[in-house]
VOMIDO-529380 format. One record per residue (C-alpha): residue in one letter; x, y, z. Coordinates in Angstrom, 2 decimals. Layout:
R r      c1      c2      c3
R A       X       Y       Z
...
END
This chain:
R r      c1      c2      c3
R M   16.00  -12.22    7.82
R S   15.38  -15.98    8.00
R R   12.93  -17.73    5.79
R P    9.39  -17.86    7.42
R T    8.19  -21.32    8.34
R V    4.62  -20.50    7.05
R E    3.69  -18.63    3.93
R V    0.42  -17.13    2.71
R A    0.97  -19.34   -0.29
R D    0.94  -22.51    1.87
R I   -2.43  -21.65    3.04
R F   -3.68  -20.84   -0.38
R R   -2.45  -24.21   -1.66
R A   -4.06  -26.12    1.11
R Q   -7.38  -24.43    1.47
R G   -7.73  -22.25   -1.56
R K   -9.91  -24.77   -3.64
R N  -12.20  -25.22   -0.62
R F  -12.61  -21.43   -0.15
R I  -13.35  -20.99   -3.89
R D  -16.01  -23.76   -3.79
R H  -17.76  -22.14   -1.08
R H  -17.57  -18.59   -2.39
R R  -17.98  -19.36   -6.15
R N  -20.80  -16.70   -6.40
R T  -19.14  -13.80   -4.61
R I  -15.35  -14.13   -5.26
R R  -14.07  -11.68   -7.78
R F  -11.89  -12.63  -10.80
R Q   -9.17  -10.22   -9.54
R Q   -9.03  -12.11   -6.13
R L   -8.66  -15.31   -7.98
R K   -5.85  -13.93  -10.02
R V   -4.15  -12.79   -6.74
R M   -4.62  -16.46   -5.35
R R   -3.10  -17.95   -8.32
R A   -0.10  -15.52   -8.69
R I    0.82  -16.06   -4.88
R M    0.62  -19.76   -5.08
R H    2.83  -19.88   -8.25
R C    5.23  -17.26   -7.09
R R    8.84  -18.49   -7.30
R T    7.89  -21.92   -8.46
R A    8.42  -23.82  -11.78
R A    4.92  -22.90  -12.83
R L    6.32  -19.33  -13.71
R G    9.49  -20.50  -15.47
R G   12.96  -19.68  -14.19
R H   16.36  -18.22  -15.11
R V   20.03  -18.70  -14.42
R D   22.07  -15.58  -13.13
R V   25.75  -15.07  -13.67
R C   28.13  -12.46  -12.40
R P   30.12  -10.86  -15.34
R R   32.84   -9.55  -12.74
R C   33.91  -12.98  -11.24
R G   32.07  -15.48  -13.22
R G   30.07  -16.64  -10.34
R E   26.91  -18.59  -11.25
R R   23.80  -19.66   -9.54
R A   21.46  -22.48  -10.00
R I   18.21  -22.10  -11.64
R S   15.96  -19.48   -9.86
R Y   12.31  -19.56  -10.31
R N   10.54  -16.39  -11.37
R S    8.45  -14.11   -9.17
R C    4.77  -13.42   -9.86
R R    5.36   -9.66   -9.25
R N    1.88   -9.22   -8.15
R R    1.42   -6.17   -5.74
R H   -0.55   -8.28   -3.26
R C    2.20  -10.97   -2.91
R P    4.23  -10.98    0.28
R K    7.34  -12.13   -1.59
R C    7.41   -9.50   -4.43
R Q    7.49   -6.10   -2.78
R S   11.14   -5.56   -1.86
R Q   12.37   -4.50   -5.24
R A    9.37   -2.39   -6.17
R R    9.78   -0.65   -2.76
R Q   13.51    0.10   -3.33
R R   12.96    1.56   -6.77
R W   10.06    3.65   -5.45
R I   12.03    4.98   -2.46
R A   15.14    5.68   -4.70
R A   13.00    7.94   -6.77
R R   11.58    9.79   -3.72
R K   15.12   10.38   -2.04
R Q   15.61   13.04   -4.98
R E   12.45   14.80   -3.76
R L   12.99   15.26   -0.18
R L   13.02   18.73    1.31
R A   15.12   20.12    4.05
R T   12.35   20.41    6.47
R R   10.41   18.32    9.08
R Y    7.92   15.87    7.72
R F    4.51   15.02    9.22
R H    2.41   11.92    9.13
R V   -1.46   12.30    9.15
R V   -3.85    9.46    8.94
R F   -7.52    9.79    7.73
R T   -9.80    6.93    8.71
R L  -13.21    6.08    7.60
R P  -15.82    5.12   10.33
R H  -16.87    1.47   10.50
R E  -20.55    2.35    9.56
R L  -19.10    2.84    6.02
R H  -17.40   -0.44    5.73
R A  -20.29   -2.50    4.06
R L  -20.92    0.28    1.47
R V  -17.25    0.73    0.61
R L  -16.68   -3.16    0.11
R Q  -19.49   -2.95   -2.43
R N  -18.21    0.23   -4.20
R E  -14.53    0.01   -4.00
R S  -13.31    1.96   -6.98
R E  -15.95    4.71   -6.46
R L  -15.47    5.17   -2.68
R Y  -11.53    4.65   -2.62
R N  -11.25    7.33   -5.26
R L  -13.77    9.43   -3.20
R L  -11.70    8.98   -0.13
R F   -8.48   10.10   -1.78
R R  -10.29   13.31   -3.26
R T  -11.76   14.38    0.08
R V   -8.42   13.80    2.03
R A   -6.60   15.98   -0.55
R E   -9.27   18.64   -0.67
R T   -9.33   18.81    3.13
R L   -5.56   19.28    3.57
R I   -5.16   21.70    0.67
R E   -8.20   23.78    1.70
R I   -7.09   23.98    5.45
R A   -3.58   24.70    4.60
R R   -4.43   27.44    2.24
R D   -6.47   29.24    5.09
R P   -4.56   32.09    6.50
R K   -5.84   31.21    9.88
R H   -4.09   27.82    9.83
R L   -0.97   28.01    7.52
R G   -1.83   30.18    4.52
R A    0.30   28.21    2.04
R E    0.08   25.78   -0.78
R I    1.44   22.39    0.44
R G    2.51   19.21   -1.14
R F    2.13   15.64    0.01
R F    1.48   11.97   -1.03
R G   -1.14    9.58    0.42
R I   -0.87    5.85    0.70
R L   -4.08    3.90    0.76
R H   -4.28    0.88    3.38
R T   -7.44   -1.23    3.86
R W   -6.44   -3.45    6.77
R G   -5.77   -3.44   10.53
R Q   -3.29   -5.61   12.25
R N   -5.75   -8.21   12.69
R L   -6.46   -8.27    8.94
R L  -10.12   -6.99    9.23
R F  -11.25   -4.22    7.04
R H  -10.13   -0.81    8.09
R P   -9.73    1.70    5.21
R H   -7.45    4.62    5.84
R I   -4.92    6.91    4.09
R H   -1.49    7.70    5.40
R C   -0.33   11.14    4.30
R V    3.36   12.28    4.41
R I    3.51   16.01    4.30
R P    6.55   18.39    4.24
R G    6.26   20.76    7.07
R G    5.06   24.02    5.55
R G    4.30   25.29    1.99
R I    4.79   27.96   -0.53
R A    3.34   31.36    0.13
R P    0.58   32.65   -2.12
R D    3.05   35.08   -3.86
R H    5.62   32.22   -4.25
R A    8.21   34.46   -2.63
R R    8.84   32.57    0.56
R W    8.32   29.33    2.51
R I    5.80   29.39    5.39
R H    6.62   27.15    8.36
R P    3.62   25.49   10.39
R R    2.46   27.18   13.67
R Y    0.99   24.03   15.12
R P    3.13   21.14   16.60
R F    1.10   18.78   14.39
R F    1.28   20.84   11.31
R L   -2.52   21.51   11.04
R P   -5.23   21.21   13.73
R V   -6.57   17.66   13.62
R K  -10.16   18.54   14.93
R V  -10.69   20.95   12.13
R L   -9.29   18.33    9.62
R G  -11.69   15.81   10.94
R K  -14.79   18.05   10.66
R V  -13.96   19.16    7.16
R F  -13.01   15.65    6.01
R R  -16.29   14.26    7.37
R G  -18.32   17.05    5.65
R K  -16.61   16.71    2.26
R F  -16.92   12.93    2.17
R V  -20.68   12.79    3.20
R E  -21.41   15.56    0.53
R R  -19.78   13.79   -2.12
R L  -21.41   10.52   -1.10
R R  -24.78   12.19   -1.37
R R  -23.82   13.31   -4.92
R A  -22.68    9.77   -5.83
R F  -26.09    8.54   -4.64
R R  -28.01   11.11   -6.78
R R  -25.96   10.03   -9.81
R E  -26.86    6.44   -9.21
R C  -23.22    5.50   -8.84
R L  -23.53    3.39   -5.86
R M  -24.55   -0.23   -5.52
R F  -26.56   -1.75   -2.57
R A  -26.92   -5.46   -1.89
R G  -27.34   -7.75    1.06
R T  -27.47   -6.23    4.53
R I  -27.45   -2.65    2.99
R Q  -30.00   -3.14    0.30
R H  -32.42   -0.77    2.07
R L  -30.17    2.13    1.77
R S  -31.04    2.24   -1.97
R E  -34.30    4.09   -0.79
R P  -33.61    7.84   -0.72
R K  -35.20    8.26    2.74
R A  -33.10    5.41    4.22
R F  -29.91    6.79    2.63
R A  -30.50   10.28    3.95
R A  -31.14    8.93    7.36
R F  -27.91    7.02    7.08
R L  -25.84   10.01    6.17
R R  -27.27   11.82    9.23
R T  -25.98    9.08   11.49
R L  -22.38    9.80   10.06
R F  -22.65   13.28   11.41
R R  -23.25   12.10   14.96
R Q  -19.73   10.97   15.73
R D  -16.27   12.55   15.22
R W  -14.31   11.19   12.40
R V  -10.81   10.18   13.27
R V   -7.90   12.17   11.98
R Y   -4.60   11.20   13.70
R A   -1.42   13.16   13.40
R K    1.76   11.61   14.56
R P    4.79   13.57   15.72
R A    6.96   14.98   13.16
R F    9.86   13.11   11.63
R G   13.28   14.39   12.54
R G   14.40   14.79    9.03
R P   14.51   13.42    5.45
R E   16.41   10.13    6.45
R Q   13.78    9.39    8.92
R V   11.17    9.74    6.30
R V   13.04    7.30    4.01
R R   13.10    4.67    6.64
R Y    9.35    5.30    7.23
R L    8.64    4.93    3.55
R G   10.37    1.63    3.54
R R    7.83    0.47    5.95
R Y    4.63    1.67    4.64
R T    4.68    2.24    0.82
R H    4.53   -1.21   -0.50
R R    3.22   -2.90    2.57
R I    0.53   -5.64    2.01
R A   -2.20   -6.99    4.48
R I    0.16   -9.29    6.25
R S    3.71  -10.40    5.85
R N    4.82  -14.12    5.72
R H    7.04  -13.33    8.86
R R    3.87  -12.66   10.96
R L    2.61  -16.03   10.38
R I    3.51  -18.40   13.26
R A    1.83  -21.69   12.56
R F   -0.54  -23.38   10.17
R D   -1.91  -27.03   10.92
R G   -3.88  -27.33    7.65
R D   -7.16  -26.08    9.26
R H   -6.05  -23.04   11.49
R V   -3.71  -20.14   11.04
R R   -1.86  -18.54   13.95
R F   -0.32  -15.07   13.31
R R    1.07  -11.98   15.20
R W   -0.63   -8.84   15.39
R R   -0.26   -5.57   17.36
R D   -3.12   -4.48   19.47
R Y   -3.10   -0.53   19.07
R A   -6.17   -0.01   20.99
R R   -4.73   -1.72   24.21
R G   -1.30   -0.23   24.74
R N    0.39   -1.32   21.25
R K    0.85   -4.77   22.78
R Q    1.90   -7.63   20.57
R R   -0.60  -10.52   20.62
R L   -1.35  -13.93   18.80
R M   -4.50  -14.59   16.94
R T   -5.85  -18.00   15.63
R V   -8.48  -18.16   12.95
R S   -9.64  -20.85   10.47
R A   -7.93  -21.06    7.25
R Q  -11.20  -20.31    5.43
R E  -11.52  -16.94    7.54
R F   -7.78  -16.07    7.12
R I   -8.22  -16.34    3.35
R R  -11.54  -14.37    3.36
R R   -9.75  -11.51    5.33
R F   -6.74  -11.56    3.12
R L   -8.91  -11.20   -0.11
R V  -10.85   -8.44    1.13
R H   -7.85   -6.23    0.72
R V   -7.29   -7.10   -2.96
R L   -7.64   -3.66   -4.81
R P   -9.58   -3.28   -8.02
R K   -7.56   -3.76  -11.26
R G   -5.30   -0.79  -12.10
R F   -6.23    1.07   -8.93
R V   -3.46    3.50   -7.85
R R   -2.84    3.37   -4.17
R I   -0.07    5.81   -3.87
R R   -0.92    9.33   -5.11
R H    0.63   12.84   -5.04
R F   -1.07   16.16   -4.51
R G   -0.48   19.70   -4.18
R F    2.89   20.90   -5.36
R M    3.93   17.27   -5.34
R A    1.33   16.39   -7.98
R N    2.78   14.61  -11.10
R A    1.87   17.11  -13.61
R H    4.23   19.79  -12.20
R R    6.27   18.19   -9.42
R F    9.80   18.86  -10.91
R A    9.19   22.70  -11.32
R S    7.32   22.81   -7.99
R L   10.19   21.07   -6.07
R E   12.70   23.29   -7.60
R R   11.01   26.28   -6.27
R C   10.78   24.73   -2.92
R R   14.48   24.00   -2.81
R R   15.18   27.65   -3.74
R L   12.96   28.99   -0.89
R L   14.45   26.58    1.50
R S   17.88   27.48    0.50
R M   18.84   23.90   -0.40
R A   21.67   22.96   -2.58
R P   20.95   21.82   -6.17
R V   20.03   18.13   -6.45
R I   22.96   15.98   -7.67
R S   21.88   12.70   -9.44
R S   22.08    9.77   -7.11
R T   25.46    7.74   -7.29
R D   23.94    4.82   -5.53
R V   24.48    1.39   -6.88
R A   21.87    0.70   -9.61
R P   19.70   -2.44   -9.11
R A   21.05   -5.49  -10.79
R P   19.29   -6.31  -14.09
R S   18.28   -9.56  -12.48
R G   17.31   -7.93   -9.10
R R   20.36   -9.96   -7.65
R F   23.90   -9.26   -6.58
R C   26.94  -11.73   -6.68
R P   27.24  -13.40   -3.13
R N   31.13  -13.55   -3.86
R C   32.02   -9.92   -5.13
R R   28.62   -8.13   -4.66
R G   28.58   -7.17   -8.26
R P   25.35   -7.10  -10.30
R M   24.17  -10.41  -11.63
R I   22.82  -10.63  -15.19
R V   20.33  -13.24  -16.56
R M   22.42  -15.77  -18.61
R E   19.47  -17.95  -19.71
R R   15.71  -18.15  -19.31
R F   13.41  -21.14  -19.04
R T    9.60  -21.33  -19.61
R A    7.64  -23.57  -17.21
R A    7.40  -26.27  -20.15
R Q   11.25  -26.29  -20.65
R L   11.71  -26.59  -16.85
R M    9.36  -29.60  -16.77
R W   11.19  -31.17  -19.71
R K   14.56  -30.55  -17.97
R F   13.21  -32.09  -14.88
R V   12.00  -35.26  -16.72
R S   15.26  -35.59  -18.66
R E   17.41  -35.45  -15.48
R C   15.07  -38.10  -13.94
R F   15.71  -40.48  -16.74
R S   19.39  -39.86  -16.90
R D   19.59  -40.67  -13.14
R T   17.97  -44.01  -13.80
R S   20.22  -44.99  -16.75
END
C-alpha cells in the first residue's frame, strides 16, 4: 500500500496547539498524550535504531521508533498480527456469527461524561444478554463463548458507541456431553436480544445513579435530579434498541480475515484522508444509511481533531474482551472440550514465521532483521549536528 499523502500527525502538528489553546479547560491528559505520541511517531523525537539481517548481512539506514500508542494510525499492524496469530489457535470448526450492539444517541452525552463506568456497563450488559438468551432452551439451551470489540465511532468520525461480537455458532450442552447447533439463521433472535439488552442496560444505569457513580454537567446537568433522571430512563424504553446480526462467516479463515479488519482499528486511518490545506480536512467515509455509498466529507481542522479525540479511551481500558467459555480464566480447558465435541483434530503449534525481533524482514532474503544499534533522541540530534559540521569542513 502506498504511503498516504496526508496523515493525522500532519493535522495535529499544524493545528494541535490552536486546538489545545481553545479547549484548555476540557481536554483530558490522556488526549494530550495521544496527540503527542502521534505527532512524534517515527520521528527523531522518539529515538531510532539500525536493523541488520544476520542471514545475508543486509543493513538498513536509521529507522525512527514508533510510539506504539493504540490510537496511532501507524502503530496497529504488528499488534494486530500478534493478536490474530494467538486467535488462530482458538478457532473452532463451526460457522461464526457477527452481532453488533449499539447504544441509542440519547445516551451519548451521558456516556461521554462517564466513559469508564458506562463502557464497562455496556460490555457487562452485552455479555449477560447473549449468555442469558443462549442458555434459554427456547432459543439455544447451551453455554456459548465469544469476544467483544468496543468501537466508539461511525465512518464520519462522530460518536457512535457499539460493540462487535464474534460468536462461534452453537455452544456446549448443559451436561457438557454434546455441541448444540443454532436453530436460527442469525444464531439468536435479534428482537429478543434488543429487548433484553435495553432492559439490562437501563436497570444497571438506574443502579449506577442510586450509587451516585454518574457525573452530570453542561447540557445534562438537570439529570442529576432523581425525577428528571427517572423521566429520562422512561424515554429510553420508547424505542427499540438496535442489535444487528450479520450473515454467518463461511468458516474460520473468513473469521481471521474479519479480525484483521476490526480488532485493532482506530477511528480513522491515514489512507482515508484525501487533503489538508492547513485549515480544512477532507476524508472518505462510507454512508451505511444510504446504500453503503462512499462519500467525501470536509470539516475544519479543529472539528477533525475534536472528533478524533472523542474516541481516545480512558487509560488502561480493555477494548477487546472474552466471555463465556472463551473467558480468560478457563479458556484453554473450555476450548479443548469444544474441540472434542466438534470432533476436531488436536491443535498443533503454529509453524508460521515468527515476527522479526525488530518487527522487520530483510528486503533481500526475507530473513528476520535484528536491531544492531539503538539511538536516543539526543544521540540522533548530536549525530545530525556532527554530520552537518563534517559536510561544511
